[in-house]
MIVEX-860509 format. One record per residue: residue in one letter; residue number from 1; x, y negated, z of N, C-alpha, C in turn. Coordinates in nm, 4 decimals. Layout:
N
a NUM X Y Z X Y Z X Y Z
...
This chain:
102
m 1 1.3151 1.6483 -3.2127 1.1801 1.6238 -3.1626 1.1738 1.4847 -3.0987
i 2 1.0750 1.4063 -3.1358 1.0576 1.2745 -3.0764 0.9474 1.2820 -2.9718
p 3 0.9395 1.1841 -2.8808 0.8334 1.1874 -2.7798 0.6962 1.1850 -2.8455
e 4 0.6009 1.2369 -2.7741 0.4618 1.2345 -2.8184 0.4312 1.0963 -2.8744
p 5 0.3822 1.0868 -2.9993 0.3551 0.9548 -3.0579 0.2606 0.8719 -2.9726
d 6 0.1680 0.9373 -2.9036 0.0763 0.8634 -2.8175 0.1507 0.7880 -2.7081
a 7 0.2588 0.8444 -2.6562 0.3322 0.7797 -2.5477 0.3894 0.6461 -2.5922
v 8 0.4430 0.6406 -2.7119 0.5009 0.5169 -2.7645 0.3898 0.4138 -2.7860
r 9 0.2783 0.4572 -2.8430 0.1654 0.3670 -2.8677 0.1070 0.3161 -2.7370
i 10 0.0885 0.4057 -2.6397 0.0329 0.3675 -2.5093 0.1251 0.2677 -2.4404
a 11 0.2552 0.2937 -2.4425 0.3511 0.2035 -2.3776 0.3425 0.0632 -2.4365
a 12 0.3363 0.0527 -2.5672 0.3286 -0.0793 -2.6318 0.1990 -0.1502 -2.5949
a 13 0.0891 -0.0771 -2.5923 -0.0413 -0.1379 -2.5595 -0.0458 -0.1844 -2.4149
v 14 0.0082 -0.1054 -2.3244 0.0059 -0.1396 -2.1816 0.0949 -0.2602 -2.1537
l 15 0.2081 -0.2693 -2.2200 0.2978 -0.3837 -2.1985 0.2353 -0.5158 -2.2423
a 16 0.1330 -0.5099 -2.3265 0.0651 -0.6310 -2.3722 -0.0455 -0.6763 -2.2767
v 17 -0.0747 -0.5973 -2.1746 -0.1815 -0.6317 -2.0792 -0.1333 -0.7440 -1.9877
p 18 -0.2117 -0.8528 -1.9761 -0.1738 -0.9595 -1.8830 -0.1651 -0.9039 -1.7403
g 19 -0.0611 -0.9406 -1.6706 -0.0426 -0.8918 -1.5338 0.0510 -0.7729 -1.5256
v 20 0.0850 -0.7139 -1.6394 0.1806 -0.6024 -1.6405 0.3179 -0.6596 -1.6735
a 21 0.4108 -0.6451 -1.5788 0.5465 -0.6946 -1.5990 0.6337 -0.5908 -1.6689
g 22 0.5961 -0.4644 -1.6586 0.6741 -0.3582 -1.7220 0.6212 -0.2219 -1.6849
l 23 0.6830 -0.1209 -1.7415 0.6501 0.0170 -1.7082 0.7487 0.0644 -1.6015
h 24 0.7060 0.1603 -1.5218 0.7867 0.2086 -1.4100 0.7969 0.3599 -1.4192
g 25 0.9174 0.4120 -1.4163 0.9388 0.5557 -1.4302 0.9138 0.6375 -1.3057
g 26 0.8812 0.5733 -1.1957 0.8626 0.6465 -1.0708 0.9911 0.6518 -0.9912
r 27 0.9814 0.6984 -0.8700 1.0961 0.6986 -0.7798 1.2157 0.7768 -0.8348
f 28 1.1865 0.8891 -0.8981 1.2941 0.9736 -0.9505 1.2887 0.9847 -1.1027
g 29 1.2178 0.8936 -1.1672 1.2062 0.8975 -1.3125 1.1124 1.0053 -1.3623
e 30 1.0257 1.0529 -1.2734 0.9382 1.1653 -1.3079 0.8185 1.1277 -1.3946
i 31 0.7881 0.9987 -1.4047 0.6767 0.9564 -1.4891 0.7361 0.9135 -1.6228
a 32 0.7396 1.0084 -1.7156 0.7998 0.9837 -1.8467 0.7543 1.0906 -1.9447
t 33 0.7635 1.0561 -2.0709 0.7423 1.1535 -2.1770 0.8790 1.1712 -2.2426
l 34 0.9241 1.2952 -2.2472 1.0598 1.3231 -2.2921 1.0640 1.3788 -2.4327
g 35 1.1743 1.3568 -2.4958 1.2003 1.4128 -2.6271 1.3193 1.3426 -2.6876
p 36 1.4201 1.4176 -2.7306 1.5352 1.3528 -2.7896 1.4965 1.2829 -2.9187
p 37 1.5499 1.1743 -2.9540 1.6524 1.0987 -2.8840 1.5941 0.9917 -2.7933
q 38 1.4628 0.9915 -2.7716 1.3996 0.8826 -2.6977 1.3224 0.9357 -2.5786
r 39 1.3200 0.8572 -2.4727 1.2446 0.8871 -2.3513 1.1554 0.7671 -2.3250
v 40 1.0250 0.7924 -2.3041 0.9326 0.6830 -2.2774 0.9014 0.6834 -2.1281
a 41 0.9708 0.5970 -2.0535 0.9514 0.5883 -1.9088 0.8227 0.5138 -1.8783
g 42 0.7498 0.5605 -1.7764 0.6282 0.4939 -1.7319 0.5014 0.5502 -1.7923
v 43 0.5141 0.6407 -1.8891 0.3975 0.7038 -1.9511 0.4240 0.8543 -1.9581
r 44 0.3374 0.9318 -1.8922 0.3505 1.0775 -1.8979 0.2251 1.1325 -1.9650
v 45 0.2422 1.1874 -2.0851 0.1310 1.2439 -2.1613 0.1350 1.3954 -2.1464
r 46 0.0242 1.4498 -2.0976 0.0107 1.5958 -2.0862 -0.1184 1.6386 -2.1558
d 47 -0.1400 1.7680 -2.1658 -0.2593 1.8190 -2.2344 -0.3892 1.7688 -2.1724
r 48 -0.3959 1.7665 -2.0408 -0.5202 1.7319 -1.9715 -0.5310 1.5880 -1.9262
d 49 -0.4170 1.5217 -1.9076 -0.4229 1.3864 -1.8543 -0.3043 1.3023 -1.8982
v 50 -0.3166 1.1732 -1.8688 -0.2102 1.0771 -1.8958 -0.1888 0.9973 -1.7680
t 51 -0.0632 0.9813 -1.7284 -0.0292 0.8986 -1.6132 0.0506 0.7785 -1.6640
i 52 0.0074 0.6603 -1.6196 0.0744 0.5367 -1.6592 0.1147 0.4640 -1.5314
a 53 0.2434 0.4377 -1.5145 0.2929 0.3664 -1.3964 0.3434 0.2298 -1.4410
v 54 0.2961 0.1262 -1.3722 0.3314 -0.0100 -1.4112 0.3936 -0.0874 -1.2952
t 55 0.4707 -0.1878 -1.3326 0.5142 -0.2909 -1.2402 0.4215 -0.4087 -1.2674
a 56 0.3492 -0.4509 -1.1639 0.2501 -0.5579 -1.1795 0.3095 -0.6914 -1.1380
r 57 0.2498 -0.7971 -1.1905 0.2918 -0.9323 -1.1572 0.1976 -0.9870 -1.0495
y 58 0.2525 -1.0433 -0.9424 0.1743 -1.1019 -0.8333 0.1175 -1.2360 -0.8771
p 59 -0.0013 -1.2749 -0.8405 -0.1016 -1.2011 -0.7633 -0.1788 -1.1074 -0.8554
l 60 -0.2383 -1.0051 -0.7968 -0.3113 -0.9095 -0.8768 -0.4299 -0.8534 -0.8004
m 61 -0.5259 -0.8045 -0.8747 -0.6362 -0.7272 -0.8207 -0.6153 -0.5887 -0.8820
a 62 -0.5702 -0.4940 -0.8006 -0.5279 -0.3635 -0.8517 -0.6370 -0.2928 -0.9314
t 63 -0.7610 -0.3001 -0.8860 -0.8681 -0.2306 -0.9581 -0.8898 -0.2911 -1.0969
e 64 -0.8827 -0.4231 -1.1066 -0.9001 -0.4888 -1.2362 -0.7831 -0.4588 -1.3296
l 65 -0.6617 -0.4589 -1.2745 -0.5444 -0.4290 -1.3554 -0.5509 -0.2847 -1.4060
a 66 -0.5881 -0.1917 -1.3189 -0.5989 -0.0506 -1.3588 -0.7022 -0.0329 -1.4697
a 67 -0.8146 -0.1020 -1.4584 -0.9182 -0.0926 -1.5622 -0.8666 -0.1478 -1.6948
a 68 -0.7931 -0.2582 -1.6898 -0.7373 -0.3175 -1.8121 -0.6338 -0.2251 -1.8757
v 69 -0.5529 -0.1608 -1.7935 -0.4509 -0.0670 -1.8443 -0.5193 0.0526 -1.9085
r 70 -0.6213 0.1080 -1.8426 -0.6949 0.2217 -1.9003 -0.7565 0.1848 -2.0350
s 71 -0.8154 0.0676 -2.0410 -0.8784 0.0222 -2.1645 -0.7753 0.0051 -2.2757
a 72 -0.6633 -0.0568 -2.2439 -0.5585 -0.0804 -2.3437 -0.4972 0.0504 -2.3927
a 73 -0.4877 0.1490 -2.3043 -0.4265 0.2767 -2.3413 -0.5052 0.3462 -2.4516
g 74 -0.6366 0.3280 -2.4532 -0.7186 0.3854 -2.5597 -0.7123 0.5362 -2.5688
v 75 -0.7091 0.6022 -2.4547 -0.7010 0.7485 -2.4518 -0.8414 0.8062 -2.4389
a 76 -0.8760 0.8962 -2.5288 -1.0069 0.9619 -2.5233 -0.9874 1.1107 -2.4967
g 77 -1.0763 1.1670 -2.4174 -1.0732 1.3103 -2.3929 -0.9765 1.3571 -2.2854
r 78 -0.9093 1.2642 -2.2198 -0.8163 1.2988 -2.1115 -0.8368 1.2009 -1.9967
a 79 -0.8121 1.2477 -1.8758 -0.8137 1.1588 -1.7601 -0.6924 1.0665 -1.7696
v 80 -0.7108 0.9408 -1.7298 -0.6002 0.8444 -1.7301 -0.5793 0.7970 -1.5869
h 81 -0.4615 0.8265 -1.5320 -0.4258 0.7863 -1.3964 -0.3329 0.6659 -1.4063
v 82 -0.3671 0.5590 -1.3343 -0.2839 0.4384 -1.3355 -0.2224 0.4217 -1.1967
v 83 -0.0919 0.4049 -1.1935 -0.0171 0.3858 -1.0696 0.0451 0.2468 -1.0721
v 84 0.0141 0.1646 -0.9720 0.0838 0.0365 -0.9567 0.2032 0.0679 -0.8674
a 85 0.3182 0.0857 -0.9306 0.4364 0.1346 -0.8606 0.5199 0.0245 -0.7969
d 86 0.5050 -0.0981 -0.8452 0.5846 -0.2088 -0.7922 0.5123 -0.3396 -0.8257
i 87 0.5478 -0.4432 -0.7519 0.4911 -0.5758 -0.7739 0.6064 -0.6750 -0.7764
v 88 0.6047 -0.7654 -0.8739 0.7088 -0.8680 -0.8845 0.6449 -1.0054 -0.8752
e 89 0.7281 -1.1045 -0.8501 0.6815 -1.2425 -0.8416 0.6390 -1.2931 -0.9788
p 90 0.5555 -1.3967 -0.9813 0.5164 -1.4562 -1.1095 0.6382 -1.5037 -1.1870
r 91 0.6222 -1.5144 -1.3186 0.7329 -1.5554 -1.4065 0.7818 -1.6962 -1.3814
s 92 0.6913 -1.7882 -1.3515 0.7327 -1.9274 -1.3379 0.6569 -1.9942 -1.2249
a 93 0.6972 -2.1152 -1.1942 0.6302 -2.1909 -1.0885 0.4859 -2.2199 -1.1271
q 94 0.4562 -2.2271 -1.2560 0.3194 -2.2516 -1.3006 0.2270 -2.1362 -1.2651
e 95 0.2815 -2.0164 -1.2513 0.2012 -1.8997 -1.2187 0.1885 -1.8774 -1.0685
q 96 0.2550 -1.9604 -0.9877 0.2489 -1.9439 -0.8435 0.1058 -1.9596 -0.7949
p 97 0.0637 -1.8778 -0.6970 -0.0718 -1.8940 -0.6441 -0.0886 -2.0321 -0.5825
k 98 -0.2020 -2.0903 -0.6023 -0.2292 -2.2233 -0.5477 -0.2758 -2.2111 -0.4027
e 99 -0.2255 -2.3013 -0.3197 -0.2670 -2.3015 -0.1786 -0.4058 -2.3587 -0.1653
k 100 -0.4812 -2.3018 -0.0735 -0.6159 -2.3533 -0.0473 -0.6090 -2.4786 0.0379
v 101 -0.6908 -2.5756 0.0063 -0.6978 -2.6983 0.0837 -0.8132 -2.6839 0.1805
s 102 -0.7838 -2.6991 0.3089 -0.8881 -2.6834 0.4104 -0.9514 -2.8140 0.4463
């Protein structure tokens, strides 16, 4: 048995969202879709809902990132819960937030 095909598709779509540095399995790895031989960490697909946990890239606006993740997931007919589980620094100095000049 392989993981729910939706979990693999959702994971790939979410990883392409700007501001998402990766998927996050949760503190104890509880946010995952299981099935041998593969485990999809960061996406939990259930009958009634889908939970997606991400590591976000700083700076971020959590509400905007959550909306982008929900849109990218493309899930219809189920509630989609987005968890920003961690935040990491920007990839490069070019992405560093600019200081305001007073």
